[in-house]
N, C-alpha and C positions, 0 to 999 in steps of 0.2 A: 626365668629358669636358672637354677643353680646346678653346678657340677659338684657332687658330693662323693668323697671317698669314705666308705664305711669299713671298719675292721671289727670282726667278731672273734673273740677268744675261744679257747677250748671249752670253758664252762658254758658258754652260750650255745655251743654246738655239741654238747655232751651226749645227746640222745636224738633219735629220729624226730621225736615230738618237739624238741628244742630247735632242730633244724627247720621244721615246718613253721615254728613260731618266727624264726629269723626271716624265713621266706616271706611271711605275711608282712613283717615290718619293712623289708626291702620293697615289696610290691606297693605298699602304702606310699612310701617316699616317691616311687616312680609315678604313681597315680597323681601325686601332687604336682607333677610336671618337671621333676628333677632328673638329670642324668645321674646314674648311679654306677659306681665301681665298688665292688666288694672285695675285701681282702680277708681270707680266712686262715685261722690256725687249725691245727689238727684237733680232732675230737678229744675231749678230756680223757687223759690217760693213755692215748695212743702213742705219743712220743716216748713216754716213759716205758711203755711196753716194748717198743722197737729198740730202745737203748738197752733194756734188759736182755733182749735176744742177742744183741751184738756182744755185750760183755759176758754173757753166759758162754758164748762160743770162744771168745778170746779176751784176755785181759787188756790187750792193746789193739783195738780194731784199727785197720788201715783207714786213715782219715778220708781218703777218696771214697772208699766203699761205705764208710760210716755215713757220709753225707748223702750218698745215693739211697741208703736205706731210710734214714730218719726223715728225708724230704717227702717220702710217700704218704705220711700221715696227712699233710695238708692237701695232697692231691685227692685223697678220699673225700675230705670235707668239701672241696670245691665242686667235685662231681655230684655229690649228694645234694648240695644246696642248689646247683643248677637244675637238677631233676625236680626238686621241690618247687622251684620257681616255675618251671614248665607246667607242672601239675596244677598250678593256679592261674594258668594262662598269662604268665609273665615271661616274655622271651628272654632267654639268658644264654650266655656262652661262657664256658669255663676254660681257664688256661693255667698251665704251670708257669713258674718263673722262667724256665727255659723257653717255652713257647712264646711268651710275651717279649722276652729279650731284656731281662733284668741282669745287666752285666756287672760282674764283681771282680775283685782281685783273686789271687790264687789261694788265699788263706782258708783252707778247709776248716770247718766247724766254727769259724769266727770271721767270715768274709765281710768285706765292706763293699757297698754298692758304688759303682763307678759311673754307670749310665743306665738309662731306661729308654727303650724304644717305645714310643707312644703311638705310632701310626696305626697299628692294628687295633689298639683300644679305641682310638678316635673313630676309626672306620666302623667298628661294631656299635659304638654309641650313636653314630649318625644314622644307623639302620634300626635304632630303637631297642637294642639289646641292653640288658644289664650284664656287665662284664664281671665275672667272678674269678679272682686270681689267688693262687696259692701263695700264702705269705712265707717268710722265713727262709726263702731260697732264691738262688739265681744261677747263673752260668758263668764260668771263667773263660778267659781267652782260648783255652784248650778245648772248650766244649764240655768240660766236666761240671756236674751239678755241685753247687756249693751251698752251705747253710750259714746263716747270719748269727748264730748263737741264740741262747735262750731269750725269749721275748722279741725275737727278730721280726715277727709279723707286724709289730708296731712300727718298726723302722721301714718295712716294706710299704705300709700304708702311707706314712708321711712322705716317703720318697716318691711314691706314685702321685700323691696329691700335689707335691711341688712340681713334678715334671709335667703334670696335666694342667697346672695352674687352677686347681680346684678352688671353690669358695671356702671349703672347710674340710677338715679331716676329722671324722667322728670315730672314736674308739669305744666300742661297746664291751662292757664287762659285766660282772655279777654284782657290782656296787653302783650307787647312783652318781658317783663322781669322786672328787678329791676331798678328803676330810682333813680336819685339823690334826688328827692322828688316827691310828688304826681303831675303827669303831668296835672291833672285836675285843680290844683291850679296854677301851674307854667308850662305853655305850653313849655317853653324853657328847661325844665328838661332834663338831658342827660340820655340815656340808658347805663347802665354799662355792660360791657362784662364779668367782674369778680367781685366778692365780697367775702370776707372771711367769714367763719362760724361765727367768733366772731362779725364782723360788722353786719351781717344779724341777729344774735341773738339780738344784741342791737336794731337794727331797728325794729324788730318784737315786742320786749318788750315795745318799746317807742311809738308805735302807727301805724307803717307801717303795712298794712294789706295784703301784698303779700303772706307771708308764716306764718303758725301758729308757734308760738315760740317753742312748744314742738317738732315739726317735725325737726326744725333746731338743737335743742339739740341732738336729736337722731342721725341725720346725722353726726354731729360732733363726737359723741361718737363712731360711727361705721365706720368712715372714708368713708362715702357714699356721693359722689358728687351729688348735686341737680342742675338740669338745669330748670330754669323758662322760659317758652315759651308761645307764643300766639297760641291758637287753630286756629286762623283765618288768620295767615300769615306764611311765611316760614323763618322768621328771626331766627338766631341761639340762641337768648335769652341770659340770664345771667347765668353764671356758679357760683354756691356757693361751695367753696372749701377751702382748708387749706391755711393759710396766706403764708406759705413758697412756695406755688405753684403759687403765684401771682407775676409777674415780676415788675409791676409798683405799688408802694405803695403810694397811694394818701394821702395827708394831711387830707382832708375831703372827704369822699365818699358819704355822704348823710345827708339830714335833715329830721328828723322824728318829728311828732307832734301829739298831742292828745287834742281834744276839751273837752273830757269828764272828766274834772278835777274839784275838789273843794278843798279849803284850809281852815283849821281851826287852830286858835291859842288860846291856853289857857295861859293867862298871870298871872304872879305873883304867881306861884306855889312854894312851898318850895324847896330851892336849896339844895337837900340832895341826898345821894346815893339811888338808887332804884326807884326814882320818875318817871323816864322815863318808866321803866318796868311796873309800876302801871298804867300809862296812856295807854300804848300800849296794855297791856293784856286786859283791859276793852273793847277796840275796837276790838281786834282780837277775843275775846271770842264771839263776836256777828257776826263772820264770815265776817268781813269787812277787806279788804286788804288795808294796808297802803303803800304808795309809798314813796314820798320824806319826809325827816325829818330834822328839824333844831332846835337847842336849843341855846338860848342866855342868859347868866347869867347877869341879870340886876344889881345885886349887890351880896354881899356875902350871902344874905339870901333868895333871890327869883330869879326865872328864868322864861323866856318865852319859851313855847314849841309849835312849829308849825309843821304841817304835812299836807299831801294831801291824799285824797281818791278819788275813782271814784264818779262822780257826782250823779249817781243813789243811792249811799249810803250816800249822804250828810245829808239828813234830819234825818236819823236813827243815824248817828254818832253825829250830833249836840245834840240830846237828851241825848246821853250817856255822852258827854263832859259837858253839862250843869249840869247834876247830879254830875259828878265827881268834877266839880269846887266848888260846895258847900261843898263836903267832904274835899277838899284840901284847902279851904278858898282862892281860886284864886281871883285875883283882877278884871279880866275881861275876856271876850271871844270875839275874832274877827273871822269873817267868810266871805268867798267869794265863791259863787258857780259859778262865771263867770270868771274862770281863765283857761289858757291853758298851756300845757307843750310843750316846744320847745327844740329840741336836735340836736347837731352836732355829727356825728359819723365818725371816720376815724382811721385806724391803724397807719397812719403817725403821729398822735399825740404823740405816744410813744417816738419818736426820735426828734421831733421838738417842739420848744416853740413858744409862741406868739399867739396861737389860741384863748385862752380865751380873751386876751386883744383886739384882732381884732374883735371878736364877740361882746363884750360889747361896743366897740367904734361904730360899725355899728348900733347896736340897739339904742344907745344913740343919734345918729344923727337924728333918727326919733321920739325921745321923748318917748321911751319905758322904763318904770321903771321895773327893775328886782326884783321880790318879794322873790324868793328862788333860790338857786344854788346847784347843786350836780355834782360831776365829777367822772370819772374813768380814766383808762389809755387811753381809746379810745373814751371817750364820755364826752360832757359837756351838761347838761340839765338845763334849767331855767324855772321858772314859771312866766308868764306874764298875763296881762289882756287880755281876749279873743278877745276883739275888735281890738287889735294890731296884732293878729296872722298872718293874710294874708300878711300884709305889712312887718312883721318881717321875714317871710319865704323868701319873695322876696328880701329884702335887704341883707340877709345872702347868699342867692343863688348867688347874684351878687358879693358880697364882696369876696367870695371864688371861684369865676369864675367857678361854677359847670356846667354852660352851655357849657363850652369849653372842657369837658372831651371827649377824643376820644376813639372809640371802638378799642379793641385789638383783634387780631386773636386768636382763641382758638381751641384746638383739639376737635374732635367729642365726644370722650369718654376719661375720665381720668382714669388712672390706679388706681385700688382699692387695 
């Protein structure tokens, strides 16, 4: 018998018919002899509807009350799924994050899980119940409801799986697993049978939306395998696990991209120690996250400093940089809110050379100008004009023959 934590997203729970379908899938797993804990997101569209209600009432909702409001979407899902399970003679009990004891810090709208009380879950499992838990939420030391940020139900599921020492955490979505790139853009994208935690972490941070980045971090820290599956098919999905458990190490496992990028360059700033910190602190003090950074020393006296931010922060950042440029007597500012970030990810890059040159050659053949570059052991990221994004993804997918990756057999459960 295995203990499995299953998480179902909003698209899997979007209608009553889909909730019934999820109930059937959960019941089947229980009939196979497994103990099942289910984590649910809000029904598709519910969280957006609640956010719209809040922002229609006030431009700046109180964070405590905002969390109390948006957490109710998951509570609707958990109750309906428990009812659907009862309806097919599958005993189930539903609980909110507060009832179970998912303890978080005080940071409303972006809380982090500190501890999970597991005794109630284990008691219910021992009595034969499926335990259905509202994802995305917890309770802080003051007793206030908190939420974990977008995609937080993934984090809830992984944290619960780790706390319960489950055999596996299964994330059910509307896709069959992790692909070499977004199959909506490249229909020939290959479905991966395995991917390493490190690769998945890079893919998540670089724009792939299959798993929330924090959930992958948690899984890696706790040696908790994640399996990404489709709610609507019986495909075995993609197993996210440790690199040493993957037999075939691919040179490139995937292409991630983000359209929501903007680039700003402040040129002719004094070339002296600490100038970089002065620029970055001004931006970060405004709660703006900086991504890629490049500096070029134009001469012995001045340098050009370039960085990217999310496009939603572009206008705010530009105001800060314009003010800073006057303070630093910078010669000019250049900006572009129509750029995209494109990244190759693969653990095989650690031991093989030539990936960057092959990437740049392929992009050069279709006339793409690379505006920024950053690398790590298993990643190469570039900033390009957004108008070239789709053609760039396609030419790289072809160049590295990612449509020819074959599925490998995988065990049902990995050892934890």
